[in-house]
C-alpha positions as CSV (number, residue, x, y, z in Angstrom):
1,M,74.4,97.2,145.0
2,S,71.9,94.9,143.4
3,I,72.5,92.1,140.9
4,E,70.3,93.8,138.4
5,T,72.6,96.9,138.5
6,I,75.7,94.8,138.0
7,V,74.1,92.9,135.1
8,N,73.0,96.1,133.4
9,D,76.5,97.6,133.8
10,V,78.1,94.5,132.3
11,K,75.6,94.5,129.4
12,S,76.3,98.2,128.6
13,R,80.0,97.6,128.7
14,A,79.7,94.5,126.6
15,D,77.6,96.3,124.0
16,V,80.4,98.9,123.7
17,V,83.1,96.3,123.2
18,V,81.0,94.3,120.7
19,S,80.2,97.4,118.6
20,R,83.8,98.5,118.6
21,G,84.9,95.0,117.7
22,Q,82.4,94.9,114.9
23,E,83.6,98.2,113.5
24,A,87.2,97.1,113.8
25,V,86.4,94.0,111.8
26,E,84.6,96.0,109.1
27,I,87.6,98.4,108.9
28,G,89.9,95.4,108.6
29,V,87.9,93.9,105.8
30,E,87.8,97.2,103.9
31,T,91.6,97.5,104.3
32,L,92.2,94.0,103.1
33,K,90.0,94.7,100.0
34,A,92.0,97.8,99.2
35,A,95.2,95.9,99.7
36,N,94.0,93.1,97.5
37,T,93.2,95.6,94.7
38,I,96.6,97.2,95.0
39,V,98.3,93.9,94.7
40,V,96.2,92.8,91.8
41,E,96.8,96.1,89.9
42,G,100.6,95.7,90.6
43,V,100.6,92.1,89.3
44,Q,98.6,93.1,86.2
45,A,101.1,95.9,85.5
46,L,104.0,93.5,85.9
47,V,102.4,90.9,83.6
48,E,101.6,93.5,80.9
49,T,105.1,94.9,81.0
50,N,106.8,91.5,80.8
51,V,104.5,90.2,78.2
52,A,105.1,93.2,76.0
53,A,108.9,92.8,76.5
54,G,108.6,89.1,75.7
55,K,106.7,89.8,72.4
56,E,109.3,92.4,71.4
57,L,112.1,89.9,72.2
58,A,110.3,87.2,70.2
59,S,110.0,89.5,67.2
60,L,113.7,90.5,67.5
61,V,114.7,86.8,67.6
62,Q,112.6,86.1,64.6
63,A,114.2,88.9,62.6
64,S,117.6,87.6,63.6
65,L,116.7,84.1,62.4
66,D,115.4,85.5,59.1
67,K,118.6,87.4,58.6
68,A,120.6,84.3,59.3
69,K,118.5,82.3,56.9
70,T,119.0,84.8,54.1
71,D,122.7,85.2,54.6
72,G,123.5,81.5,54.9
73,L,125.4,79.3,57.2
74,K,128.8,80.4,56.0
75,A,128.1,84.0,56.9
76,V,126.7,83.1,60.3
77,A,129.7,80.9,61.1
78,G,132.1,83.7,60.1
79,N,130.5,86.4,62.3
80,P,128.0,84.9,64.8
81,V,127.8,88.0,67.0
82,A,126.2,89.9,64.1
83,Y,123.2,87.6,64.2
84,L,122.4,87.9,67.9
85,P,119.1,89.8,68.5
86,E,119.4,93.3,69.9
87,G,117.2,92.8,73.0
88,K,119.4,94.2,75.7
89,S,117.6,97.5,75.9
90,T,114.2,95.7,75.9
91,V,115.3,93.5,78.9
92,I,116.7,96.4,80.8
93,N,113.7,98.6,80.2
94,A,111.4,95.8,81.3
95,Y,113.5,95.2,84.4
96,S,113.5,98.9,85.4
97,E,109.8,99.2,84.8
98,S,109.2,96.1,86.9
99,V,111.3,97.5,89.7
100,K,109.3,100.8,89.6
101,V,105.9,98.9,89.7
102,V,107.0,96.7,92.5
103,S,108.3,99.6,94.6
104,K,105.2,101.7,93.9
105,T,102.9,98.8,94.8
106,G,104.8,98.1,97.9
107,D,104.6,101.8,99.0
108,E,100.8,101.9,98.4
109,L,100.3,98.6,100.1
110,A,102.3,99.7,103.2
111,K,100.4,103.0,103.4
112,T,97.1,101.2,103.1
113,L,97.9,98.6,105.7
114,K,99.4,101.1,108.1
115,S,96.3,103.3,107.9
116,G,94.1,100.3,108.4
117,V,95.9,99.2,111.5
118,E,95.9,102.7,112.9
119,N,92.1,102.9,112.3
120,I,91.5,99.5,113.9
121,A,93.6,100.5,116.9
122,A,91.8,103.8,117.2
123,R,88.4,102.2,116.9
124,I,89.2,99.6,119.6
125,Q,90.3,102.4,121.9
126,G,87.1,104.3,121.2
127,E,88.8,107.2,119.3
128,K,87.6,108.6,116.1
129,L,88.9,107.2,112.8
130,V,91.7,109.0,110.9
131,A,89.7,110.7,108.2
132,K,92.6,110.9,105.7
133,A,93.4,107.2,106.0
134,K,89.8,106.3,105.6
135,K,89.5,108.4,102.5
136,T,92.6,106.8,101.1
137,V,91.3,103.3,101.5
138,R,87.9,104.2,100.0
139,K,89.6,106.1,97.1
140,T,91.9,103.1,96.4
141,A,89.0,100.7,96.5
142,K,86.9,102.8,94.1
143,K,89.8,103.3,91.7
144,A,90.6,99.6,91.6
145,S,87.0,98.6,91.1
146,A,86.7,101.0,88.2
147,K,89.9,99.7,86.7
148,T,88.8,96.1,87.2
149,R,85.6,96.8,85.3
150,K,87.5,98.3,82.4
151,V,89.8,95.3,82.2
152,A,86.9,92.9,82.4
153,K,85.1,94.8,79.7
154,A,88.2,94.7,77.5
155,V,88.6,90.9,78.1
156,A,85.0,90.3,77.2
157,E,85.3,92.1,73.9
């Protein structure tokens, strides 16, 4: 066995390892991009929900204050509960919507990360990628980029 044969054997094996490693890194980057867009969308939905609830609560408080001003101090002192804003349903709806968004985002994030890890492991072992998981990552990334463009356009206007 000559040294040249050993060197060529090592080179060919190293090339395989390097190419698999590079593909694994690319899959990891794609997965992280998709995970990032999922998290950003979830946070945006939470902010939108809670800002809307805050605006509604502010308008309810303003209406309650206006009512207290018009009725006078004596009426407010006689029945203070009547002048409290009716924001219970707003707060409960915002909370339940927030819980839904967080759980949905968590589920999507878990699926994306799991499929990414499975694809990386498969690539390192030299197996073919899971087509369904790869499609899911690409679909999520495309959907998120389109949504980001819409949001950016709306903000610019």
